[in-house]
Structures are given as C-alpha cells and as structure tokens.
C-alpha positions as CSV (number, residue, x, y, z in Angstrom):
1,M,15.3,-22.2,12.4
2,F,17.9,-23.9,16.2
3,S,15.5,-25.7,18.8
4,K,14.2,-24.1,21.7
5,R,16.3,-26.8,23.7
6,F,19.7,-25.8,21.5
7,K,19.1,-22.1,22.1
8,Q,18.9,-22.7,26.0
9,L,22.3,-24.9,26.3
10,T,25.8,-23.3,28.1
11,P,28.5,-25.5,26.2
12,Y,31.8,-26.1,28.9
13,T,34.5,-24.1,28.8
14,P,37.5,-26.1,27.9
15,G,41.2,-24.8,29.1
16,E,42.8,-22.5,26.6
17,Q,44.5,-23.9,23.8
18,P,46.2,-20.7,22.6
19,Q,48.3,-21.3,19.5
20,N,49.8,-17.9,19.3
21,R,52.7,-18.2,21.5
22,K,54.3,-21.2,23.1
23,Y,53.2,-21.2,27.3
24,I,54.1,-23.5,29.5
25,K,50.5,-24.6,30.3
26,L,49.7,-25.6,34.2
27,N,46.2,-25.4,33.3
28,T,44.7,-28.3,31.4
29,N,46.0,-31.2,34.1
30,E,47.8,-32.6,31.1
31,N,50.5,-35.7,31.9
32,P,53.6,-33.8,31.7
33,Y,54.9,-37.3,31.0
34,P,54.7,-39.7,27.5
35,P,52.2,-42.5,27.3
36,S,54.0,-46.8,28.4
37,P,57.1,-46.5,25.8
38,L,54.6,-50.6,25.0
39,V,52.1,-48.1,23.5
40,E,54.3,-46.1,21.2
41,K,55.8,-49.5,19.4
42,Y,52.5,-50.9,19.3
43,L,51.5,-47.0,17.1
44,K,54.5,-47.7,15.4
45,T,53.9,-51.5,14.2
46,A,50.1,-52.0,14.3
47,D,48.7,-53.0,11.3
48,T,46.8,-50.0,9.0
49,N,45.1,-53.4,7.3
50,L,43.3,-53.6,10.1
51,L,41.7,-50.2,10.3
52,K,39.1,-50.8,6.9
53,L,37.3,-53.5,9.4
54,Y,34.9,-51.7,12.5
55,P,36.7,-52.2,16.2
56,D,35.0,-54.3,18.5
57,P,31.6,-52.5,19.6
58,G,32.6,-54.0,23.3
59,S,35.7,-53.2,23.7
60,Q,35.8,-56.9,25.0
61,E,40.2,-57.1,25.3
62,L,40.0,-53.4,27.2
63,R,37.7,-54.4,29.2
64,E,39.0,-57.6,30.1
65,A,41.7,-55.2,31.2
66,I,40.3,-53.0,33.3
67,G,39.2,-56.6,35.0
68,K,41.6,-57.9,36.0
69,Y,43.7,-55.0,36.9
70,Y,40.6,-53.6,39.7
71,N,40.1,-57.3,40.2
72,I,36.1,-57.5,39.0
73,P,34.7,-59.6,35.9
74,S,35.1,-57.6,32.4
75,S,31.1,-57.4,33.0
76,M,30.9,-55.4,34.9
77,V,33.0,-52.6,33.0
78,F,31.8,-50.1,30.9
79,T,34.4,-47.8,28.3
80,G,34.2,-45.2,25.9
81,N,35.4,-41.9,24.2
82,G,36.7,-40.2,27.0
83,S,35.4,-40.1,31.0
84,D,33.3,-37.0,29.4
85,E,31.1,-39.4,27.1
86,V,30.7,-42.3,29.4
87,L,29.6,-39.2,32.4
88,S,26.9,-38.4,28.9
89,F,25.5,-41.8,29.1
90,C,25.3,-41.7,33.4
91,F,23.6,-38.7,33.2
92,F,20.8,-40.0,30.7
93,A,21.0,-43.1,32.3
94,F,19.8,-42.9,35.7
95,F,19.1,-39.0,36.0
96,D,16.1,-37.3,34.5
97,N,13.2,-34.5,36.0
98,D,10.6,-37.3,37.5
99,N,12.9,-38.3,40.4
100,G,14.1,-34.5,42.7
101,S,16.7,-32.7,41.8
102,L,20.9,-34.4,40.9
103,L,23.2,-33.8,43.4
104,F,26.9,-32.8,42.9
105,P,29.4,-30.1,45.0
106,E,29.5,-26.1,44.7
107,H,32.2,-25.7,43.6
108,S,32.5,-29.0,41.4
109,Y,33.5,-30.5,37.5
110,S,31.8,-27.1,35.3
111,F,30.4,-30.4,33.4
112,Y,28.2,-31.2,34.9
113,P,25.8,-28.4,34.7
114,V,26.0,-28.4,31.0
115,Y,24.7,-32.1,31.4
116,C,22.2,-31.2,32.9
117,G,21.0,-28.4,30.7
118,F,21.3,-30.5,27.6
119,Y,19.6,-34.0,29.5
120,D,16.6,-31.2,31.2
121,I,17.7,-32.9,34.8
122,P,17.5,-29.9,37.8
123,F,20.4,-30.1,39.8
124,K,21.2,-28.6,42.8
125,R,24.7,-27.1,44.6
126,I,25.7,-29.0,47.6
127,P,27.3,-26.5,50.0
128,M,30.9,-26.9,50.4
129,E,32.5,-26.9,54.1
130,T,34.9,-23.5,54.6
131,D,37.4,-25.6,54.2
132,L,36.6,-26.4,50.4
133,S,36.4,-29.9,51.0
134,I,33.1,-31.3,50.7
135,S,31.1,-33.7,53.4
136,V,29.0,-36.3,53.2
137,D,26.4,-35.0,55.9
138,T,25.1,-31.9,53.7
139,Y,24.4,-35.3,51.1
140,T,21.7,-36.9,53.9
141,E,20.9,-34.5,54.6
142,E,18.4,-34.1,50.7
143,T,14.8,-36.2,50.6
144,D,14.2,-34.6,47.6
145,Y,16.8,-36.0,44.7
146,S,17.5,-38.1,41.6
147,G,20.6,-39.1,42.5
148,I,24.3,-38.1,43.4
149,I,27.6,-37.7,41.5
150,F,30.7,-35.9,43.1
151,P,34.6,-35.9,42.0
152,N,37.0,-37.7,43.4
153,P,39.8,-36.2,44.6
154,N,37.3,-33.0,44.1
155,A,37.8,-31.0,41.1
156,P,38.9,-27.9,40.9
157,T,39.7,-27.8,44.5
158,G,41.9,-31.3,45.1
159,T,39.9,-32.2,48.0
160,Y,40.0,-36.2,48.9
161,L,37.4,-38.5,50.5
162,E,38.6,-41.3,51.6
163,V,36.5,-44.6,50.8
164,T,35.4,-44.8,54.8
165,E,33.5,-41.6,54.3
166,I,31.8,-42.6,50.1
167,E,31.2,-46.4,52.2
168,Q,28.6,-44.1,55.4
169,L,27.7,-42.1,52.3
170,M,26.1,-45.4,49.8
171,R,24.7,-47.0,54.0
172,K,22.7,-44.4,53.9
173,V,21.8,-43.2,49.9
174,H,17.8,-45.0,48.5
175,S,18.6,-48.1,47.2
176,N,17.1,-46.3,43.6
177,R,19.6,-44.0,43.2
178,V,23.1,-43.8,41.4
179,V,26.1,-42.7,43.3
180,I,28.3,-41.1,40.5
181,I,31.9,-41.4,42.1
182,D,34.0,-39.7,39.2
183,E,37.5,-40.9,39.8
184,A,39.7,-39.3,37.0
185,Y,42.2,-38.2,39.2
186,I,42.4,-40.7,41.9
187,D,45.5,-42.6,40.9
188,F,47.5,-38.9,42.2
189,G,47.5,-40.7,45.9
190,G,44.1,-41.3,46.5
191,K,42.2,-44.8,46.5
192,S,38.8,-46.1,44.5
193,A,36.1,-46.7,45.3
194,V,35.5,-49.5,43.3
195,S,35.6,-52.3,46.3
196,L,32.0,-50.8,47.0
197,I,30.8,-52.0,43.9
198,D,29.6,-55.3,45.6
199,K,28.6,-53.9,47.9
200,F,25.7,-51.3,46.6
201,N,24.4,-52.0,43.3
202,N,23.2,-48.3,42.8
203,L,27.3,-47.2,42.5
204,L,29.1,-46.4,39.7
205,I,32.7,-45.5,39.5
206,V,34.6,-43.8,36.2
207,Q,37.6,-43.1,35.6
208,T,39.4,-41.5,32.3
209,F,42.9,-42.9,30.4
210,S,43.8,-39.0,30.3
211,K,45.4,-38.3,33.3
212,S,48.0,-41.3,35.2
213,R,48.0,-42.7,31.7
214,S,49.0,-40.2,29.4
215,L,46.3,-40.9,26.5
216,A,44.4,-37.4,26.7
217,G,44.8,-37.6,23.0
218,L,42.6,-40.9,22.1
219,R,40.2,-39.6,24.6
220,V,39.3,-43.6,26.4
221,G,36.9,-43.7,29.7
222,F,36.0,-45.8,31.5
223,A,32.7,-47.1,34.7
224,M,32.8,-49.7,36.9
225,G,29.5,-50.8,38.4
226,N,26.7,-53.4,38.6
227,E,26.2,-55.8,35.9
228,M,22.6,-53.6,35.6
229,L,24.5,-50.4,35.2
230,I,27.0,-51.0,33.2
231,S,23.7,-53.2,31.3
232,A,21.8,-49.9,30.9
233,L,25.4,-47.8,29.8
234,N,25.5,-50.0,26.9
235,T,21.6,-49.5,26.2
236,V,22.4,-45.8,25.6
237,K,25.5,-46.4,23.2
238,D,24.0,-48.5,21.4
239,S,21.3,-46.4,20.8
240,F,23.8,-43.8,20.4
241,N,26.5,-45.4,18.7
242,S,27.5,-49.0,18.9
243,Y,31.1,-47.9,17.8
244,P,32.6,-45.5,20.3
245,L,36.2,-46.8,20.8
246,D,38.1,-46.8,18.0
247,K,40.2,-49.6,16.9
248,L,43.8,-47.6,18.0
249,A,42.3,-46.5,20.9
250,Q,41.0,-50.4,22.5
251,N,44.5,-51.9,22.3
252,A,47.0,-48.8,23.5
253,A,44.5,-48.7,26.3
254,R,44.7,-51.9,27.1
255,I,49.2,-51.9,26.5
256,A,48.9,-48.9,29.0
257,M,46.4,-50.7,31.6
258,E,49.1,-53.5,31.7
259,D,52.0,-51.6,32.0
260,K,51.6,-51.1,35.5
261,E,55.6,-50.2,36.2
262,H,55.9,-47.0,34.4
263,F,52.1,-46.1,35.3
264,N,53.3,-46.0,39.0
265,N,56.5,-44.8,37.8
266,N,54.7,-41.3,36.3
267,C,52.1,-41.2,39.7
268,S,55.1,-41.1,41.9
269,K,57.1,-38.8,39.7
270,I,53.6,-36.9,39.6
271,I,53.0,-36.9,43.7
272,K,57.1,-36.4,44.1
273,T,56.4,-33.2,42.4
274,R,53.2,-31.3,44.1
275,K,55.1,-32.6,47.6
276,F,57.7,-29.8,46.5
277,T,55.8,-27.7,45.5
278,V,53.0,-27.2,48.0
279,K,56.1,-27.1,50.3
280,V,57.6,-23.9,48.7
281,L,54.3,-21.6,48.0
282,K,53.6,-22.3,51.6
283,N,57.2,-21.1,52.1
284,L,55.7,-18.5,50.1
285,G,52.9,-16.9,52.0
286,W,50.3,-19.1,49.6
287,E,47.3,-21.3,51.1
288,V,46.9,-24.5,48.7
289,L,44.5,-26.7,49.3
290,P,45.8,-30.7,50.6
291,S,45.3,-32.3,47.2
292,R,45.8,-35.8,45.5
293,A,45.2,-35.1,42.1
294,N,48.3,-34.2,39.6
295,F,46.6,-30.3,41.1
296,I,46.2,-27.7,43.4
297,F,44.2,-24.9,44.1
298,I,45.8,-21.9,45.6
299,Q,45.5,-18.0,46.6
300,K,47.0,-15.3,48.2
301,K,45.3,-13.0,50.6
302,G,45.4,-9.7,48.8
303,I,45.8,-10.7,45.3
304,S,43.0,-11.9,43.0
305,G,42.7,-14.5,41.3
306,S,42.4,-13.0,38.0
307,E,45.5,-11.4,38.5
308,I,47.4,-14.3,39.7
309,Y,45.8,-15.5,36.1
310,K,46.2,-12.8,33.9
311,T,50.3,-11.7,34.7
312,L,51.9,-15.9,34.8
313,K,50.1,-15.7,31.3
314,N,52.0,-12.2,30.2
315,K,54.9,-13.6,31.4
316,G,54.2,-17.0,29.0
317,L,52.8,-19.4,31.8
318,L,49.0,-20.6,32.2
319,V,46.6,-21.3,35.0
320,R,43.3,-21.9,35.1
321,Y,41.1,-18.8,36.6
322,F,37.1,-20.3,37.3
323,G,36.3,-17.0,39.0
324,H,33.1,-18.3,40.2
325,K,31.7,-16.9,43.8
326,G,33.4,-17.7,46.6
327,I,36.4,-19.5,44.3
328,E,37.3,-16.2,42.8
329,N,40.8,-15.7,44.2
330,F,41.8,-18.9,43.6
331,V,43.7,-20.4,40.6
332,R,44.1,-24.4,39.6
333,V,47.5,-25.2,39.1
334,T,48.4,-28.5,36.9
335,I,52.0,-30.3,38.2
336,G,54.0,-30.2,35.2
337,K,57.8,-31.6,35.4
338,K,60.0,-30.6,38.5
339,E,61.5,-27.9,35.5
340,N,58.6,-26.4,34.6
341,M,57.1,-26.5,38.4
342,E,60.2,-24.3,39.6
343,V,60.3,-22.0,36.7
344,F,56.1,-21.6,38.5
345,L,57.9,-21.2,41.7
346,E,60.1,-18.3,40.4
347,L,58.0,-16.0,38.8
348,L,55.4,-15.5,42.1
349,E,58.4,-15.2,44.3
350,T,59.9,-12.5,41.8
351,T,56.2,-10.8,41.4
352,W,54.9,-11.0,44.5
353,G,57.5,-11.6,47.0
354,N,56.4,-14.3,50.1
C-alpha cells in the first residue's frame, strides 16, 4: 500500500505539547511575551470579508517590509509557512545526490536529516569542537559536498559564529555550492550575516517570525539572498503551492516587522533574563554553554540528561532532552519570563543542591 520512499522516512520529533496537565514550558523555544500590540489590533479589526479572496501569492508587502528592515530589495526576499517550509524548499532546490553530501554540524537542528531522507540527499555530520562549538575550518577541509547548512546560533547548543567567521567560510567554499545560514535565533544577541549576501551569490539566510517576533502560531518564515537563489525558491513554491502564506499571516507579519520598538524590548528582556539565569546556574555548579539564543544548553557532572528531564517533568516543568551520543547529559532550556526561570532555578537547587 505504501511506497518504498515512505517506508524509509524518519519523521522529525517536535518538543512536547502535553495536554494532560499544566506545565511550565521551557522546552519549545517559544517567546514568553506576546507579539506586537499592533498585531493584536489588526487581528481584532481585520476585514474578514477579504478572506473570500486568495492572498497575494508573492507576499509583496511583507517582502517589502523585510527588505526595508534589512536594507535589501524585496526581490532578494522569499517568504513561506515558517522557516521549516522555507528550508524544505531550499533542500529541494539546491541539494541532491549527484554532487556529494550535504554538510551540517554533528549536533544541530534535527529537521536537517529528516529533509535529507525525504529528498534522498546524502549528508555528512561534521564533528564539533570539544566545547560543542562550530569550527569553519572543519568545513573547508571537505572536498566532496553538495552544500552546507547550519544554524547560527546553533541549535540545540546555542553557540555562535561571528559574521567574520562566516565570511571566512564563504571565501573558501566553491562558488557553485549553496551555503545556508539558519538564523532562527539570531535576534537574541547575534548579528545577521545578511550583510554578506551582496558579496556571495551562493549564500542564503533563513529566518523566522516564530521566535523573536512571537508569531509561532502564524507560521511565517523567510529567506534572503541573491535574486537567482530567490527565483529558484519561487519556482519550487509555484510548482508545489502558489499560495503558501494566508492574508492574515502576511499582514500580521508585516506589522510585526515594522514595530521595531516592541521587537527590541522583547529581545532585550529575554537577553537580560538569560544572563540572570546563566549567572545563577554557574553559581549552582552547572555547566552552561555560551548562548546567543533564547535558550541555554546545560549539564551537571554526575547527573544524566534523562534524569534532569524526567525529574523536572514530574515537578511540572518541561525542558528538552535529546539523548544523542555526545550530548546525552545535556538538556536545552528555553528562556521564559523571569518568574518562570526563578521556579526552574529553585527546582534545580532544591533537587540537586550546588
């Protein structure tokens, strides 16, 4: 009944969204603060009569808002249903099994191998440094590859590459191999590599409205790059679904992009809470990887990641446990509101001491 291709799929496992009880959720990297109040105002006053019409298939106004924010033309912007759909189109457009393996970090976003399986793309996990950071030198040593992709900051580790390091990588990568920087978490202390797309025609930047702009429920993502790459993504979209973003999502995302004050305030609060949390964790004897994301990756000697996850869950607090070899003693903790993090820190102290 099912195809061979279907039987070989290994689906992505998302973070828990339990319904059986109320938890403090620090496991899915959602923003604890609401989206722009201008988005709320728009949704309350939107003309629902317009929903009988198809949305703009090119999301022109949204792409113009993104382009204005990053000082690039709208022709260098592509939009889709969350960055996951954008990434899926990227995998289809730029990577195949004829030009070597797709390279990405040993510990990284677990959707990458899922897409490789779906599109029959060979891949190679590139070893990370002992501190779980990414070294661009390990990628430039490779010779047989179809492209490169990694998050920056990396997920789930939170470690970050400076734009100068990414430029160093781009100068050594073959010009006909696409490099994708997945910047889902860039707004929490990092600097986007979008400034490099004018220098490198094979560089694509992917971002999302789900994290820093608190719109995970709307599913809006986008890519920025050379017009040739953007045209390729449009070809994939129009061969699959010409209307990926609905009218409400397009307008709400545009409004969120234009409300810089609210965006900056929310990001600043998360960064401040992250610094507070890291300081207390270190005082309690926990190892915390340096993070520029809205999450942290932590471990404590003598305690398994599984024990941390299960113990906290039993106490009503969710964190993310991956259990992969090499990071099996770590858990990923989303930065919530300060009061949520204080509960988290108190649970750690009362359970495992300092």
